C-alpha positions in Angstrom: 93.0 94.8 151.0 93.3 92.5 148.0 90.5 91.0 146.0 90.1 89.3 142.6 87.4 90.8 140.4 85.1 88.2 139.0 84.5 88.0 135.3 81.5 86.4 133.6 78.3 87.3 131.9 76.1 89.8 133.8 72.8 91.5 133.0 73.4 94.9 131.4 70.6 96.4 133.5 73.4 97.1 136.0 74.9 100.7 136.1 77.6 101.3 133.5 80.4 101.4 136.1 79.4 98.0 137.6 79.2 96.4 134.1 82.4 98.0 133.0 84.3 96.4 135.9 82.9 93.0 135.2 83.7 93.3 131.5 87.2 94.6 132.3 87.8 91.5 134.4 86.8 89.4 131.5 89.1 91.3 129.2 92.2 91.2 131.4 91.7 87.5 132.0 92.2 86.9 128.3 95.8 87.0 127.2 95.8 89.2 124.1 99.5 89.7 123.6 101.0 89.2 120.1 103.4 86.5 121.1 101.4 84.1 123.2 97.9 85.4 123.2 95.0 86.1 120.9 92.1 88.6 120.6 89.8 86.0 119.1 88.5 84.3 122.2 87.7 87.6 123.8 86.1 89.0 120.7 83.8 85.9 120.5 82.8 86.3 124.2 82.0 90.0 123.7 80.0 89.2 120.5 77.9 86.7 122.5 77.3 89.4 125.1 76.0 91.8 122.5 73.8 89.2 120.9 72.4 88.2 124.3 71.5 91.9 124.9 69.3 91.9 121.8 71.6 92.9 119.0 70.8 91.2 115.7 73.4 88.7 114.7 73.9 90.6 111.4 75.0 93.7 113.4 77.6 91.8 115.5 80.4 90.8 113.1 83.6 88.9 114.0 86.2 89.3 111.2 90.0 89.7 110.9 93.2 88.9 109.1 94.2 85.8 111.0 92.9 83.1 113.4 94.5 84.9 116.4 93.7 88.5 115.4 89.9 88.7 115.0 88.1 92.0 115.5 84.6 92.8 116.7 82.3 95.3 114.8 79.0 96.1 116.5 76.5 98.4 114.7 73.8 100.1 116.8 71.1 101.0 114.3 69.7 104.5 114.6 66.9 106.4 112.9 69.1 107.1 109.9 72.0 105.1 108.4 73.5 108.3 107.1 76.5 110.0 108.8 77.4 107.1 111.3 79.9 107.7 114.0 82.5 105.0 114.9 84.0 104.4 118.3 87.2 102.4 118.3 89.4 100.8 121.0 91.9 98.0 120.8 92.0 94.7 122.7 95.6 93.6 122.2 98.1 94.5 124.9 101.9 94.6 125.1 104.0 91.7 126.4 104.4 91.0 130.1 107.5 90.6 132.2 105.9 88.4 134.9 108.8 88.6 137.2 108.3 92.3 137.6 104.6 92.0 138.6 103.4 91.7 142.2 100.0 90.4 140.9 98.9 88.0 138.1 98.9 90.3 135.1 96.1 88.3 133.5 93.7 88.6 136.4 92.0 91.8 137.5 93.1 92.3 141.1 91.8 95.1 143.3 94.3 96.2 146.0 94.4 99.3 148.1 92.0 101.2 145.8 93.7 100.2 142.6 92.8 97.7 139.8 95.8 95.9 138.6 96.1 94.0 135.3 97.7 94.2 131.9 95.8 96.6 129.7 93.7 98.4 132.3 95.1 101.7 131.0 96.0 100.7 127.5 93.4 100.0 126.2 91.1 97.5 127.9 89.9 100.0 130.5 88.5 102.4 127.8 87.3 99.4 125.8 85.3 98.0 128.7 83.8 101.4 129.4 82.7 101.6 125.7 81.1 98.1 125.8 79.2 99.0 129.0 78.1 102.3 127.6 76.6 100.8 124.4 74.9 98.0 126.4 73.4 100.2 129.1 72.4 103.1 126.9 70.6 100.8 124.4 68.8 98.8 127.2 67.5 102.1 128.6 65.7 102.7 125.3 68.0 105.1 123.6 67.6 105.2 119.8 70.5 107.0 118.1 69.8 109.7 115.6 72.3 108.1 113.3 74.0 104.6 113.4 76.7 104.2 116.0 79.5 101.6 115.4 81.8 100.1 118.0 85.0 98.4 116.8 87.2 96.4 119.2 90.4 95.5 117.3 93.7 93.6 117.2 97.2 94.5 116.3 97.5 98.1 117.6 100.5 97.3 119.8 102.4 94.9 117.6 101.5 96.4 114.2 101.0 92.8 113.0 97.6 92.2 111.2 96.4 95.5 112.5 92.6 95.3 112.8 91.7 98.8 111.9 93.8 98.8 108.8 92.4 95.3 107.8 88.8 96.4 108.2 89.3 99.5 106.1 91.0 97.5 103.4 88.9 94.3 103.4 85.5 95.2 105.0 85.1 98.9 104.5 81.3 98.6 104.5 81.4 97.7 108.2 83.4 100.7 109.3 82.3 103.5 106.9 81.7 106.6 109.1 81.7 110.4 109.0 83.7 110.7 112.3 85.9 108.4 114.4 86.0 108.6 118.2 89.3 107.1 119.2 89.2 105.6 122.8 93.0 105.1 122.8 94.0 108.7 123.1 93.2 111.9 124.9 92.0 112.2 128.5 92.1 114.3 131.6 95.0 116.1 133.2 94.6 115.3 136.9 96.5 117.5 139.4 96.0 117.3 143.2 92.8 115.3 142.6 91.2 117.9 140.3 90.7 117.7 136.5 92.4 120.8 135.1 92.1 120.2 131.4 90.8 117.6 129.0 93.0 116.8 126.0 91.4 116.0 122.7 93.7 114.2 120.3 93.1 115.7 116.9 96.4 114.8 115.3 99.4 112.5 115.6 102.9 112.3 114.3 103.4 109.7 111.6 105.7 106.7 112.3 108.7 106.0 110.0 111.5 103.5 110.4 114.6 104.1 108.2 117.5 101.6 108.1 121.0 103.0 107.6 123.1 100.4 105.9 126.9 100.7 105.7 128.9 98.1 103.7 132.5 97.3 103.1 134.9 94.5 102.2 135.2 93.1 105.7 138.3 91.1 106.6 140.6 90.1 109.5 140.8 92.6 112.3 144.6 92.3 112.3 144.9 94.0 108.9 142.4 96.9 108.9 142.2 98.9 105.6 140.6 102.3 106.0 137.3 102.9 107.8 135.1 99.9 108.5 131.3 99.9 108.0 131.0 100.4 111.8 133.2 103.5 111.6 131.1 104.9 108.8 127.9 104.1 110.6 129.1 105.5 113.9 130.0 108.8 112.3 126.6 109.0 110.5 124.7 108.2 113.7 126.6 110.9 115.6 125.9 113.5 113.0 122.2 112.6 113.0 122.0 112.7 116.8 123.0 116.4 116.7 120.6 117.4 113.9 117.4 119.2 114.7 114.6 119.4 112.2 112.9 122.8 111.7 110.4 124.1 114.1 106.8 124.2 112.7 104.1 126.0 114.6 101.1 124.8 112.6 97.6 126.2 113.2 96.7 123.0 115.1 99.8 123.3 117.4 99.1 127.0 117.8 95.6 126.3 119.1 97.1 123.7 121.5 99.5 126.3 122.9 96.8 128.9 123.1 94.5 126.6 125.2 97.1 124.7 127.1 99.2 127.8 128.1 96.8 129.3 130.6 96.5 125.9 132.4 100.2 125.1 132.4 102.1 126.5 135.5 105.3 128.5 135.4 107.5 129.6 132.6 106.4 126.9 130.3 102.8 128.1 130.4 103.8 131.7 129.8 106.0 130.6 126.8 103.1 128.6 125.3 100.9 131.7 125.4 103.7 133.9 124.0 104.3 131.6 121.0 100.6 131.2 120.4 100.4 135.0 120.1 103.6 135.3 118.1 105.1 132.1 116.7 108.4 133.8 115.9 109.1 134.7 119.5 112.6 133.2 119.7 113.0 133.5 123.5 109.7 131.8 124.2 110.4 129.1 121.6 113.6 128.2 123.5 111.6 127.6 126.6 109.3 125.3 124.7 112.1 123.4 123.1 113.7 122.8 126.5 110.7 120.8 127.5 110.9 117.4 125.6 107.1 116.7 125.3 106.4 120.2 124.0 109.5 120.1 121.7 108.3 116.9 120.1 105.1 118.6 119.1 107.1 121.4 117.3 109.3 119.4 115.0 109.9 116.1 113.3 112.3 113.9 115.4 114.6 111.1 114.3 116.6 109.0 116.7 118.7 105.8 116.4 117.1 102.9 118.2 118.8 99.7 117.1 122.4 99.0 116.0 123.6 95.7 114.5 127.1 94.8 113.3 129.8 92.1 113.6 129.9 88.4 114.1 133.3 87.9 115.9 135.7 90.0 117.9 138.5 89.4 115.5 136.6 90.1 112.2 135.8 93.4 110.5 132.1 93.1 109.5 131.1 93.6 105.9 127.9 95.3 107.0 126.6 97.5 109.8 123.1 98.8 110.2 121.2 101.3 112.4 117.5 101.6 112.7 116.4 105.2 112.8 112.9 105.8 114.2 111.3 109.1 113.0 108.1 110.7 114.2 107.0 113.0 111.4 104.8 116.1 111.7 101.5 116.0 109.8 102.0 117.5 106.4 105.7 116.5 106.1 106.5 113.8 103.6 108.6 110.6 103.8 110.7 111.8 100.8 111.5 115.1 102.6 112.7 113.3 105.7 114.9 110.9 103.6 116.5 113.9 101.8 117.2 115.6 105.1 118.9 112.5 106.6 120.9 111.9 103.5 122.2 115.5 103.7 123.0 115.2 107.4 124.9 112.0 107.3 126.8 113.1 104.2 128.3 109.7 103.4 127.7 108.1 100.0 128.8 104.7 101.3 125.7 104.5 103.4 122.4 103.6 101.9 118.9 104.3 103.3 116.2 101.7 103.3 112.6 102.4 104.5 111.5 99.5 106.7 108.3 101.0 108.0 106.8 103.5 105.5 105.1 106.6 106.7 101.3 106.6 106.7 100.1 110.3 106.3 97.9 111.5 109.2 96.4 115.0 108.5 95.2 116.9 111.6 91.5 117.0 112.4 90.1 120.3 113.6 87.8 120.0 116.6 84.2 120.9 115.5 81.8 122.8 117.7 79.5 119.9 118.2 82.3 117.8 119.7 83.0 120.5 122.2 79.3 120.5 123.1 79.0 116.7 123.6 82.2 116.7 125.7 80.8 119.4 127.9 77.7 117.2 128.4 79.9 114.2 129.2 82.3 115.9 131.5 80.0 118.5 133.2 78.0 116.3 135.7 81.3 115.0 137.3 83.9 117.7 136.7 82.0 120.9 135.8 83.4 123.2 133.1 86.7 121.9 132.0 89.0 123.6 129.4 89.3 121.4 126.2 92.8 121.3 124.7 93.3 119.9 121.2 96.7 118.2 121.1 98.9 116.2 118.8 100.0 112.7 119.8 103.8 112.3 119.6 103.3 108.5 119.7 101.1 106.4 117.4 97.5 105.1 117.6 95.0 103.5 115.2 93.7 107.0 114.5 96.3 107.2 111.7 94.3 104.8 109.5 91.1 106.8 109.6 92.8 110.2 109.3 94.7 108.8 106.3 91.2 108.3 104.7 90.2 111.9 105.5 87.9 110.9 108.3 88.0 113.4 111.1 89.3 111.5 114.2 89.3 112.5 117.8 90.9 110.9 120.8 88.7 111.4 123.8 89.3 108.5 126.2 87.9 108.9 129.7 91.2 108.3 131.5 91.2 110.6 134.5 94.5 109.3 136.0 97.4 111.1 137.7 100.7 111.2 135.7 102.5 108.7 138.0 99.9 106.1 137.3 99.9 106.8 133.6 103.7 106.1 133.7 102.9 102.5 134.4 101.3 102.0 131.0 103.1 99.2 129.2 105.1 98.6 132.4 105.0 96.3 135.4 102.0 96.5 137.8 99.9 98.5 135.3 97.1 99.8 137.4 94.0 102.0 137.3 92.5 103.7 140.4 89.1 102.0 141.0 87.5 105.5 141.3 88.9 106.3 137.8 87.2 103.3 136.3 83.9 104.6 137.8 84.5 108.0 136.4 85.5 106.6 133.0 82.5 104.3 132.7 80.0 107.1 133.7 81.7 109.6 131.4 81.8 107.2 128.4 78.1 106.4 128.9 77.3 110.1 128.9 79.5 110.6 125.8 77.7 107.8 123.9 74.3 109.2 124.9 75.2 112.7 123.9 76.5 111.6 120.5 73.5 109.3 120.0 71.2 112.3 120.4 73.2 114.6 118.2 71.1 115.9 115.2 
C-alpha cells in the first residue's frame, strides 16, 4: 500500500508521534540540499509553528550566514536561565540522484510500512521528533527547571555556511549552554526486532583534508626525463596506503569496549572484553583490528580520496595532486599527523597543504544524570537497555560544541535495523513507520526527563 503523508499546520494537542509525522512530511517536502535547495523556507515555517503554539517572538529566532542557510533557535524558558541544555539537529540533506529513487525524494511517501523521503534518517526524522517533543511537552504544562534550547541548523552535510559554527561565532548568546544533546548521532542497535544496546556518542574523530602536491617541469611525453609528478605522487600514495597509525586505547574507547563487548556476539565481543581488561593484549587487538569499524576507533586513519593530474595523453603534467582524508583521534594534533605523513611518503619533491584544517574535539564523559534520563526515556518502551558510550568515526556538528569544551552527547532516537541505516545518504532512504513512532515517543520522554532535571 502506498500513500502520501500530508504536511501542513496541525494543532500540537495531538500525540507526539502524530505531530512528528506531519512535521516530517513538511520537512521532507522542502528541498534543503546545498546545490538546489535552502533551509530558509523550512526554518520560517517552523518558526511560525512555534509562535502559533505560544512561544514569544523574542524566543524564536531565525538567523544565519546566508539567504539560503538560515537556522532556527527556539528557547523554552524555564524556572532558571542558568545551566541551559541545548538540543541540536540539522535540516540540510545530501544531494539526490532522482533516477535511483522509486518515490519522489521530496515527498514523504508511506509504502509497505516504511516512510520514504530524503532525510528521514539523516536528520529530518530526529529533527521532526524534537519539534514535536518541544511542542507537546510545553502544551501539556511542563515548565523546565532550566532553559531548554532547540537549534535546527544548516550546512552540516555540505560544510558550507555551517549553522552551528556560525551561531557560536556570531550569535553566541543564543546558544550558550552547559550541555549539548546532539540528535544527529547515537541510537539503538536493533537485532531481530529487539533493542540490544543504546549507543551514546560522546566523542568523534576530527576531520582533516591534506593535499599532496607533486611538481615537475612537465613536457612532451615523447621525451620523458626522470620521474614525472605522477610517478612521485603514485609512489607516495602507495607508501601512505600501507601505513598504519599507532593503536590508542584511550579511557573513552576502553569504556566503549567494556560495555559493548558483552553485547557483541562471537570472537569480536570476547576480544573487546579482553582489551578492555588489558589494553596490551596483542592477540585480542588483532581481532579488533580485523573489524574495520572497531579498528577505526583505535587509530587515526588517512586514505587517498581524490587524484588529479594531466591535461592531455601526450603531455607530462607539471603538477599532480592527491587529496588525503584523515580522521584523527581526539587528543592527536594536526601537526603530528602532518609529521607522520611527511615521514611516510619520504619525498622532498612533494609538499603538503592543509585544505580542511582539523577542529579539535575532546571526548565528553557520560555523566550519571544522563544515564538516568536515558533510562527514563527508553524504559517504558524497551525496558532496561545497556548504554554504550562510543566514538563517531564520521563527523557531526558535535565537533563545534566539544571544541568549546561543552559536553556533547549524541542520543538520537533511531531504532532502526542495520540494513535500513545503510540507506542513509543513498537512494530510497527510508524509516520504518513504527520506528518514527518509537523515536517521537522516546524524544518526548527525553525532553520531559531533561526538563525536570534539578
